[in-house]
N, C-alpha and C positions, 0 to 999 in steps of 0.2 A: 518576549516569551522565553522562559528557561528551556534548556535542552539538556538531555542525558546522553551519555556516550554508551553505545552498545557495541560490544566486541564479541564476535562469533568465530568459530573454527568450522571450515567447511572443506570438503574434498576439492582439490584444485580443478578437477574435471567438471564438477558440479558448478563451481564459480564460473568457469570459462563458458559453460553451456548457458548459464543465466545471463552473462554478459552478451552472448550472441543473440539471445532471445530479446533482451530489453534494449539493446543498442538501436535497432531499427525504429523502436518507439520513442527514441530520444531520452531514455531513462537509464540512469545509473543504477548500480546495485543498491546504493543507499536509498535513492528515491523509491525503488521498487519495494524495499523492505519497509520504508515509512508507509507506502500505500497499503502494504499487507497488514501492517500493525494497526492502521486506522479501520480496517474492514469490520471488526466487531462493533465499532461505534456506529457504522452505517446500517448494520443489520439489527441493532438493539432499538426498537421502536421509540423508547424514551429518549435516546440520545440522537436519533436520526436528524431531527430538525436542527438541532444545534451544530452538529459536525458535518452534515451532508446536505444541508439546504433543503431537505424534504424531497429531494429528487427521487428517492425510491417510493414516495407516496403517490407520484404521478402515475396515472394508469393510461395506457394507450386505448383510445376508443375505437 
């Protein structure tokens, strides 16, 4: 799989707060950003099955 580099500028306080939020979940900032960037794929019905395993199609009975 090819990858692309993403470089962003963010306020140091925002970064620190995000690190405190995601660290207990075992996520780095980079991993959290990757999850965020995949979100549109999981909400687009046509792409959901391919990228998200159809998990959002399962309904709780």
